[in-house]
MDAnalysis code that builds the backbone (N, CA, C; Angstrom):
import MDAnalysis as mda
import numpy as np

u = mda.Universe.empty(225, n_residues=75, atom_resindex=np.repeat(np.arange(75), 3), trajectory=True)
u.add_TopologyAttr("name", ["N", "CA", "C"] * 75)
u.add_TopologyAttr("resid", np.arange(1, 76))
u.add_TopologyAttr("resname", ["MET", "GLN", "LEU", "CYS", "LEU", "TYR", "GLN", "ARG", "ASP", "ASP", "CYS", "LYS", "LEU", "CYS", "ASP", "GLU", "ALA", "VAL", "ALA", "LEU", "LEU", "ALA", "ARG", "VAL", "ARG", "ALA", "PRO", "ASP", "PHE", "GLU", "SER", "LEU", "TRP", "ILE", "ASP", "ASP", "ASP", "ALA", "ASP", "LEU", "GLU", "ALA", "ARG", "TYR", "GLY", "THR", "ARG", "VAL", "PRO", "VAL", "LEU", "ARG", "ASP", "GLU", "ASP", "SER", "GLY", "ARG", "GLU", "LEU", "ASP", "TRP", "PRO", "PHE", "ASP", "ALA", "ALA", "ALA", "LEU", "ARG", "GLU", "PHE", "LEU", "GLN", "ALA"])
u.atoms.positions = np.array([
    [0.851, -1.174, 0.000],
    [0.000, 0.000, 0.000],
    [0.893, 1.232, 0.000],
    [0.704, 2.065, -0.999],
    [1.441, 3.319, -1.110],
    [0.460, 4.455, -0.870],
    [0.586, 5.121, 0.281],
    [-0.359, 6.155, 0.673],
    [0.146, 7.542, 0.339],
    [-0.793, 8.398, -0.029],
    [-0.490, 9.796, -0.297],
    [-1.590, 10.638, 0.334],
    [-1.202, 11.663, 1.065],
    [-2.159, 12.597, 1.635],
    [-2.101, 13.895, 0.833],
    [-3.192, 14.181, 0.145],
    [-3.301, 15.422, -0.616],
    [-3.785, 16.498, 0.332],
    [-3.054, 17.628, 0.346],
    [-3.367, 18.675, 1.309],
    [-2.970, 20.036, 0.775],
    [-3.289, 21.070, 1.566],
    [-2.958, 22.454, 1.239],
    [-2.008, 23.004, 2.291],
    [-1.296, 24.055, 1.915],
    [-0.497, 24.796, 2.892],
    [-1.446, 25.490, 3.866],
    [-1.020, 25.608, 5.104],
    [-1.786, 26.326, 6.125],
    [-3.230, 25.843, 6.215],
    [-3.402, 24.540, 6.273],
    [-4.729, 23.922, 6.313],
    [-4.909, 23.220, 7.665],
    [-5.771, 23.768, 8.500],
    [-5.999, 23.204, 9.833],
    [-6.536, 21.778, 9.734],
    [-7.433, 21.529, 8.801],
    [-7.985, 20.180, 8.636],
    [-6.903, 19.201, 8.193],
    [-5.996, 19.668, 7.355],
    [-4.886, 18.816, 6.916],
    [-3.991, 18.463, 8.102],
    [-3.746, 19.438, 8.969],
    [-2.954, 19.179, 10.174],
    [-3.650, 18.151, 11.062],
    [-4.969, 18.248, 11.163],
    [-5.731, 17.278, 11.948],
    [-5.626, 15.882, 11.341],
    [-5.663, 15.800, 10.023],
    [-5.544, 14.510, 9.350],
    [-4.170, 13.886, 9.600],
    [-3.119, 14.682, 9.538],
    [-1.764, 14.189, 9.792],
    [-1.664, 13.671, 11.230],
    [-2.229, 14.412, 12.167],
    [-2.209, 13.985, 13.570],
    [-2.981, 12.680, 13.753],
    [-4.109, 12.542, 13.079],
    [-4.896, 11.314, 13.169],
    [-4.129, 10.137, 12.576],
    [-3.470, 10.346, 11.453],
    [-2.654, 9.286, 10.852],
    [-1.574, 8.831, 11.834],
    [-0.990, 9.765, 12.551],
    [0.033, 9.414, 13.549],
    [-0.584, 8.636, 14.705],
    [-1.740, 9.090, 15.201],
    [-2.390, 8.399, 16.326],
    [-2.767, 6.970, 15.984],
    [-3.216, 6.753, 14.752],
    [-3.631, 5.421, 14.311],
    [-2.417, 4.570, 13.925],
    [-1.267, 5.229, 13.875],
    [-0.024, 4.570, 13.449],
    [-0.143, 4.015, 12.028],
    [-0.625, 4.872, 11.163],
    [-0.748, 4.520, 9.753],
    [0.643, 4.288, 9.177],
    [0.708, 3.494, 8.123],
    [2.008, 3.309, 7.460],
    [2.530, 4.645, 6.923],
    [3.788, 4.666, 6.568],
    [4.374, 5.875, 5.995],
    [3.533, 6.343, 4.812],
    [3.468, 7.647, 4.645],
    [2.712, 8.211, 3.537],
    [3.464, 9.421, 2.994],
    [3.182, 9.724, 1.757],
    [3.748, 10.899, 1.115],
    [2.736, 12.033, 1.235],
    [3.196, 13.238, 1.437],
    [2.329, 14.412, 1.440],
    [2.499, 15.143, 0.120],
    [1.384, 15.452, -0.506],
    [1.401, 16.244, -1.735],
    [0.535, 17.475, -1.515],
    [1.117, 18.645, -1.773],
    [0.383, 19.889, -1.634],
    [-0.183, 20.262, -2.988],
    [-1.465, 20.571, -3.021],
    [-2.163, 20.813, -4.281],
    [-2.122, 22.276, -4.710],
    [-1.649, 23.159, -3.860],
    [-1.771, 24.595, -4.085],
    [-1.200, 25.088, -5.417],
    [-0.087, 24.564, -5.851],
    [0.569, 25.082, -7.054],
    [0.423, 24.170, -8.263],
    [-0.571, 23.291, -8.228],
    [-0.777, 22.352, -9.327],
    [-2.232, 22.453, -9.783],
    [-2.449, 23.004, -10.957],
    [-3.816, 23.250, -11.445],
    [-4.635, 21.964, -11.550],
    [-4.004, 20.883, -11.987],
    [-4.732, 19.618, -12.121],
    [-5.153, 19.076, -10.760],
    [-4.229, 19.096, -9.797],
    [-4.565, 18.625, -8.449],
    [-5.577, 19.555, -7.791],
    [-5.451, 20.842, -8.019],
    [-6.404, 21.812, -7.479],
    [-7.815, 21.519, -8.000],
    [-7.916, 21.240, -9.289],
    [-9.223, 20.943, -9.875],
    [-9.806, 19.644, -9.309],
    [-8.949, 18.681, -9.064],
    [-9.403, 17.373, -8.596],
    [-9.722, 17.350, -7.100],
    [-8.892, 18.009, -6.292],
    [-8.996, 17.897, -4.839],
    [-9.334, 19.204, -4.125],
    [-9.504, 20.301, -4.847],
    [-9.632, 21.618, -4.255],
    [-10.586, 21.734, -3.080],
    [-11.779, 21.197, -3.200],
    [-12.767, 21.323, -2.128],
    [-12.798, 20.101, -1.222],
    [-11.953, 19.109, -1.504],
    [-12.031, 17.839, -0.778],
    [-10.911, 17.625, 0.226],
    [-9.850, 18.399, 0.161],
    [-8.683, 18.129, 1.008],
    [-9.028, 18.276, 2.479],
    [-8.375, 17.500, 3.301],
    [-7.372, 16.499, 2.970],
    [-8.014, 15.218, 2.438],
    [-7.297, 14.565, 1.540],
    [-7.728, 13.287, 0.970],
    [-6.570, 12.309, 1.085],
    [-6.858, 11.146, 1.652],
    [-5.864, 10.082, 1.723],
    [-6.133, 9.134, 0.566],
    [-5.110, 8.867, -0.223],
    [-5.260, 8.020, -1.409],
    [-4.285, 6.857, -1.326],
    [-4.807, 5.674, -1.634],
    [-3.964, 4.494, -1.811],
    [-3.594, 4.470, -3.283],
    [-2.376, 4.831, -3.586],
    [-1.944, 4.948, -4.980],
    [-1.971, 3.600, -5.705],
    [-1.840, 2.504, -4.970],
    [-1.850, 1.187, -5.604],
    [-3.238, 0.812, -6.117],
    [-4.267, 1.072, -5.324],
    [-5.622, 0.667, -5.692],
    [-6.460, 1.806, -6.259],
    [-6.048, 3.047, -5.988],
    [-6.832, 4.192, -6.424],
    [-7.945, 4.583, -5.451],
    [-8.081, 3.848, -4.354],
    [-9.110, 4.183, -3.361],
    [-8.749, 5.487, -2.666],
    [-9.780, 6.255, -2.333],
    [-9.574, 7.528, -1.665],
    [-10.491, 7.641, -0.447],
    [-9.965, 8.295, 0.569],
    [-10.721, 8.567, 1.787],
    [-10.749, 10.082, 1.969],
    [-11.938, 10.656, 1.786],
    [-12.106, 12.105, 1.896],
    [-12.333, 12.511, 3.343],
    [-11.873, 13.709, 3.679],
    [-12.151, 14.307, 4.975],
    [-13.608, 14.726, 4.980],
    [-14.319, 14.609, 6.078],
    [-13.814, 14.231, 7.393],
    [-13.811, 12.720, 7.578],
    [-12.740, 12.226, 8.185],
    [-12.685, 10.816, 8.580],
    [-12.171, 10.737, 10.000],
    [-12.628, 9.696, 10.685],
    [-12.210, 9.500, 12.071],
    [-11.312, 8.270, 12.145],
    [-10.892, 7.911, 13.354],
    [-9.972, 6.793, 13.532],
    [-10.570, 5.492, 13.014],
    [-11.853, 5.265, 13.254],
    [-12.494, 4.024, 12.801],
    [-12.514, 3.947, 11.280],
    [-12.890, 5.025, 10.632],
    [-12.928, 5.043, 9.165],
    [-11.527, 4.881, 8.585],
    [-10.543, 5.501, 9.233],
    [-9.173, 5.402, 8.754],
    [-8.668, 3.970, 8.891],
    [-8.924, 3.350, 10.031],
    [-8.491, 1.945, 10.215],
    [-9.151, 1.025, 9.192],
    [-10.437, 1.239, 8.940],
    [-11.148, 0.425, 7.945],
    [-10.526, 0.609, 6.560],
    [-10.221, 1.843, 6.207],
    [-9.594, 2.130, 4.927],
    [-8.243, 1.426, 4.815],
    [-7.464, 1.472, 5.870],
    [-6.136, 0.869, 5.860],
    [-6.176, -0.641, 5.810],
    [-7.229, -1.244, 6.361],
    [-7.325, -2.700, 6.407],
    [-7.960, -3.303, 5.158],
    [-8.631, -2.490, 4.377],
    [-9.339, -2.991, 3.179],
    [-8.360, -3.390, 2.090],
])
C-alpha cells in the first residue's frame, strides 16, 4: 500500500488529518500539496485532505475519524 495525503499549505484540517494518521499509526505516507498544481487543485480543491492508496486508487475524503481510517487501511 502506497499512501499519499493530498493537502494544502496552512490547512488546519490537513494538520488534523496528519495527527490522526500518527495516532492510528498509519504506514508511511507521502504528502502532496495541491496549491501550485492546477490539475490537483481541480481534482482535490474542495475535498482536502484526501488520503489516497496509490496502488488501488481508493480515496478517503475528509472528514474521517480513527475508525474510518483503520477500515480504509485494512481494506
